C-alpha positions as CSV (number, residue, x, y, z in Angstrom):
1,M,-0.3,-0.4,0.0
2,V,1.2,3.5,-0.9
3,F,0.5,6.2,1.7
4,R,0.5,9.6,-0.2
5,K,1.2,12.6,1.6
6,R,-1.0,15.2,2.0
7,K,-0.2,18.8,0.5
8,I,-1.7,22.2,0.8
9,A,-3.1,22.8,-2.7
10,A,-1.0,25.1,-4.8
11,K,-1.5,27.7,-7.3
12,T,-0.1,28.4,-10.6
13,P,2.2,31.2,-11.0
14,A,-0.2,33.1,-13.2
15,E,-3.0,32.3,-10.2
16,L,-0.7,33.8,-7.8
17,D,-0.5,37.3,-10.0
18,A,-4.0,37.2,-9.7
19,M,-4.5,37.1,-6.1
20,E,-2.0,39.4,-5.7
21,A,-4.3,41.9,-7.9
22,A,-7.0,41.4,-5.4
23,G,-4.3,41.6,-2.3
24,R,-2.9,45.0,-3.7
25,I,-6.8,46.1,-3.4
26,V,-7.0,45.5,0.1
27,G,-4.0,46.6,0.8
28,I,-4.7,50.1,-0.7
29,A,-8.3,49.9,1.5
30,L,-6.0,48.9,4.7
31,Q,-4.0,52.4,4.2
32,E,-7.3,54.5,3.0
33,V,-9.1,53.6,6.1
34,R,-6.2,54.2,8.4
35,A,-5.7,57.5,7.0
36,A,-9.4,57.9,7.6
37,A,-9.4,56.7,10.8
38,A,-9.6,60.0,13.9
39,P,-11.0,61.0,17.0
40,G,-14.7,61.7,16.1
41,V,-14.8,59.4,13.2
42,S,-17.3,55.9,13.7
43,T,-16.8,52.5,12.5
44,K,-19.1,52.7,10.2
45,Q,-17.4,55.5,8.4
46,L,-14.5,53.7,8.1
47,D,-16.2,50.9,6.5
48,E,-17.9,53.4,4.0
49,V,-14.0,54.0,2.8
50,A,-13.0,50.8,2.4
51,E,-15.9,49.7,0.4
52,A,-16.0,52.7,-2.4
53,V,-11.7,51.9,-2.3
54,I,-12.9,48.3,-3.1
55,R,-15.3,49.0,-5.7
56,D,-13.5,51.7,-7.4
57,H,-10.8,49.2,-8.1
58,G,-13.0,46.7,-9.9
59,A,-13.3,44.5,-7.0
60,V,-16.3,43.5,-4.5
61,P,-15.8,43.5,-0.9
62,T,-15.3,39.9,0.4
63,F,-16.6,40.3,4.2
64,L,-20.2,42.2,2.7
65,G,-22.8,39.5,3.6
66,Y,-20.5,36.7,4.6
67,N,-22.9,34.4,6.4
68,G,-24.7,37.5,7.1
69,F,-21.9,39.8,7.9
70,T,-23.1,43.5,7.7
71,G,-19.6,45.1,6.7
72,S,-17.2,45.4,4.2
73,I,-14.3,45.4,7.2
74,C,-13.7,43.9,10.4
75,A,-13.3,47.1,12.8
76,S,-12.5,45.7,16.0
77,V,-11.5,48.5,18.8
78,N,-9.6,47.9,22.3
79,D,-10.5,44.6,23.4
80,V,-12.1,43.8,20.6
81,V,-10.0,41.0,19.0
82,V,-11.7,40.2,15.9
83,H,-15.1,40.4,13.8
84,G,-15.9,44.1,14.9
85,I,-19.0,44.8,13.4
86,P,-18.6,48.2,11.8
87,S,-21.5,50.9,13.8
88,A,-22.3,54.4,14.1
89,G,-22.5,53.9,17.4
90,V,-18.7,52.9,17.7
91,V,-16.7,56.5,17.6
92,L,-12.9,56.5,17.4
93,Q,-11.2,58.4,20.6
94,E,-7.9,59.1,21.3
95,G,-5.7,56.2,22.4
96,D,-7.5,53.8,20.9
97,L,-6.1,50.2,19.1
98,V,-7.9,49.6,16.4
99,S,-7.8,46.5,14.3
100,I,-9.1,46.2,10.5
101,D,-9.4,43.3,8.9
102,C,-10.2,43.9,5.0
103,G,-11.2,41.4,1.9
104,A,-11.3,42.0,-1.5
105,T,-12.4,39.3,-4.6
106,L,-11.1,40.7,-8.1
107,D,-11.9,38.4,-11.1
108,G,-12.6,35.3,-8.5
109,W,-9.7,35.6,-6.4
110,V,-9.7,36.6,-2.6
111,G,-7.3,38.6,-0.9
112,D,-7.1,38.8,3.1
113,S,-5.4,40.9,5.6
114,A,-5.4,43.0,8.6
115,W,-3.5,45.3,10.5
116,S,-3.8,47.2,13.8
117,F,-2.8,51.0,14.7
118,G,-3.7,53.8,17.1
119,I,-5.6,56.7,17.2
120,G,-3.3,59.0,18.1
121,E,-0.8,57.9,20.7
122,L,-0.9,54.9,22.5
123,A,-0.1,53.9,26.1
124,A,3.5,52.5,26.3
125,D,2.2,49.0,26.9
126,V,-0.4,49.0,23.8
127,E,2.3,50.5,21.6
128,A,4.2,47.3,22.6
129,L,1.7,44.8,21.8
130,N,0.9,46.0,18.8
131,R,4.9,46.2,17.6
132,A,5.1,42.8,18.8
133,T,2.1,41.5,16.8
134,E,3.6,43.0,13.6
135,W,6.8,41.6,14.2
136,V,5.6,38.3,15.0
137,L,3.7,37.7,11.4
138,A,6.9,38.8,10.1
139,E,8.8,36.6,12.2
140,G,6.2,33.6,11.5
141,L,5.4,33.8,7.9
142,K,9.1,32.7,7.2
143,A,8.3,29.5,7.7
144,M,6.0,29.6,4.5
145,V,8.3,27.5,2.5
146,P,8.1,24.6,0.5
147,G,8.9,21.0,2.2
148,N,7.7,22.5,5.1
149,K,4.3,21.3,7.0
150,L,1.5,23.3,8.5
151,T,2.5,23.5,11.8
152,D,6.1,24.6,11.0
153,V,4.3,28.0,10.5
154,S,2.4,27.4,13.9
155,H,5.2,26.7,15.7
156,A,7.2,29.5,14.2
157,L,4.7,32.0,15.2
158,E,4.4,30.6,19.0
159,Q,8.3,31.0,19.0
160,A,8.3,34.2,17.8
161,T,5.4,35.2,20.3
162,Y,7.8,34.4,23.3
163,A,10.6,35.9,21.5
164,A,8.7,39.0,21.0
165,E,7.8,39.0,25.1
166,D,11.1,39.6,25.9
167,R,12.1,41.6,22.8
168,F,9.7,43.9,23.3
169,D,9.3,43.6,27.4
170,V,5.3,43.1,27.4
171,A,3.2,40.2,28.3
172,L,1.3,38.5,25.4
173,G,-1.6,35.9,25.4
174,I,-2.0,33.9,22.0
175,V,-5.6,33.9,21.0
176,D,-7.4,30.7,21.7
177,G,-9.4,29.0,19.2
178,Y,-8.7,31.3,16.2
179,G,-6.0,31.5,13.4
180,G,-5.1,31.4,9.8
181,H,-6.5,29.6,6.9
182,G,-6.2,28.7,3.4
183,I,-7.4,31.2,0.9
184,G,-8.1,31.7,-3.1
185,H,-11.8,31.0,-4.7
186,T,-13.3,31.8,-1.3
187,M,-12.1,33.4,1.7
188,H,-12.2,30.3,4.0
189,E,-10.3,27.4,2.3
190,D,-9.0,24.4,4.0
191,P,-6.7,23.8,6.0
192,Y,-6.7,25.9,9.2
193,L,-3.5,27.3,10.8
194,A,-3.6,27.5,14.5
195,N,-1.1,29.7,15.9
196,E,0.5,27.6,17.8
197,G,1.8,23.8,18.2
198,K,4.3,21.7,17.8
199,P,6.3,21.6,14.0
200,H,6.2,19.3,11.3
201,R,2.7,18.1,11.4
202,G,-0.2,18.6,8.9
203,P,-0.4,18.7,5.4
204,V,3.2,19.6,3.4
205,I,3.6,23.4,2.0
206,Q,4.1,23.0,-1.7
207,E,5.4,25.5,-4.0
208,G,2.2,27.8,-4.8
209,S,0.7,27.1,-1.5
210,V,-1.2,30.3,0.0
211,L,-2.3,30.9,3.4
212,A,-3.5,33.7,5.3
213,I,-1.6,34.0,8.5
214,E,-2.7,36.2,11.3
215,P,-1.4,36.3,15.1
216,M,-4.1,37.8,17.3
217,L,-2.3,38.3,20.4
218,I,-3.5,40.0,23.9
219,L,-2.0,42.2,26.0
220,G,-1.1,40.7,29.8
221,G,-1.1,36.8,28.7
222,E,-4.8,35.9,28.6
223,V,-5.7,33.8,25.6
224,G,-9.6,33.1,26.8
225,T,-12.0,35.3,24.5
226,E,-16.0,35.5,24.2
227,V,-18.6,36.1,21.7
228,L,-21.2,39.1,22.1
229,V,-24.7,38.6,21.6
230,D,-24.5,40.0,18.0
231,E,-22.4,36.4,17.3
232,W,-19.7,38.0,15.5
233,T,-17.6,39.8,17.8
234,V,-15.0,38.6,19.8
235,V,-13.6,40.2,23.5
236,S,-10.8,39.5,25.4
237,I,-12.4,37.9,28.5
238,D,-10.6,40.2,30.6
239,G,-11.2,43.3,28.6
240,A,-7.3,43.8,27.6
241,P,-6.8,45.0,24.3
242,A,-5.8,42.5,21.6
243,A,-3.9,43.1,18.1
244,H,-4.5,41.6,15.3
245,W,-2.0,41.6,11.9
246,E,-2.6,39.3,9.0
247,H,-1.1,38.7,5.1
248,T,-2.1,36.3,2.4
249,V,0.8,34.7,1.6
250,A,2.3,32.0,-0.9
251,A,5.3,29.8,-0.4
252,T,7.8,30.1,-3.5
253,A,11.3,28.8,-4.5
254,G,12.3,32.4,-3.9
255,G,10.7,32.1,0.0
256,P,7.5,33.5,1.3
257,R,5.5,36.1,-1.3
258,I,2.9,38.6,0.3
259,L,0.1,38.8,-1.7
260,T,-1.7,41.7,0.1
261,P,1.3,44.4,0.2
262,R,0.7,47.7,1.1
263,V,2.4,49.7,-1.2
């Protein structure tokens, strides 16, 4: 009997280019949203900015209508970890930490990316949390290379989180139960990518495999969350702020290729 190694589905070079075209629109939308974010601005207004950018570039907001979601972005403020619903009632204030997750579909391919930023100056520990989460993503995605296995990325993210605690002098909790995912014609494809775990397990990463890699970290070390009554909004169980950074990344012979550049 011959056992075949499980592999993460691969995209062709042309398909990766198509995914990057979608991803670049996401990057532009994220930058425009950040530019519009200021004290007194609602997350609904930020959502309108993102939707306009996406549609003006000939794409469709991937999030809008997804399982009934009512926004083109997830706008998560302070203790909201992910899946914050844009609302006229959520008005930004000086010192808020805002996480924006955005997706765009162009010619049948999806780009998905997130980043967190401050409204004005952040408290020192919150700034450290955000810088650490950005760094963890940058370090973790280095494991997205052909020949590695899925949980090599998980392990790299986990080890980077531990290293970030020392590097940025901050206590960090890896959010339990949420992680990254495969992506392509749809936003969420197999496999699920945990943000921690033992290495060398799961399907093999091929040249052309694509994952959305997205560390989510809570300040102070808490890992637990709860979902609010709207059945979307995920908040830290202890009320501590959280940061969320994400890129859509392809494994290539030349190394990891970010398909959601913000340039």
